[in-house]
N, C-alpha and C positions, 0 to 999 in steps of 0.2 A: 605100757604097751605089753600086750600078751606075747608069750614066747613064740607062738606060731607066726605072728606078724613080724616079729624080729627076725625069725628064721627066713621068712620069705624075703625080707629086705636085704638080708645078708646074701642070699642066693642071687638076687637081682643086682646087687652091688658087685658081686664077683663077676657076673656076666658083663657088666659095664666095663670093668677094669680089664677083662680079657679083650674086649673089643677095642679099648684104648691102646692096649699093647700091640694088637695086630695092626692097627692104623699107624702106630708110631714106627714100626719097622719098615714101612714102605719108603721108597725113595722120596726125597723132599718134593719133587715135582708132582708126584702122584697123590700126595696127602690131601684129603678134603678138609681144609682148615675149619670150615664152619661146623662140620661133623665132629672134628677133634675138640674144638672149644666147647661144644655142647656136651659131649661125652665127659670131658674133664670137669665141667661145672656140675653136672648131675652126679658124677662119681664122687666128687669132693663133698657135695651136699649129703649124699647117702652115707659116706664114711663119717661125717660129722654127726648125723642123726644116730648112727649105730654107736658111736663113742659116747654120746650123751645118754643113750638108753642103757648102755652097759655100766656107766658110772652111777646112774640112778638105782640100779639093782644091787649096788654094794651095800 
């Protein structure tokens, strides 16, 4: 993967995790659980892809 694509993926992943943290600080009754599960899944997948990409570049 090129460095530019990796950089864009890192920025998108950071935005996803910021959104997850904002959702997590809401009171339990106000949390949109479908949104939370989706964001956690996509955030975990992006973190996994970034980790694999960084290990491949070693």
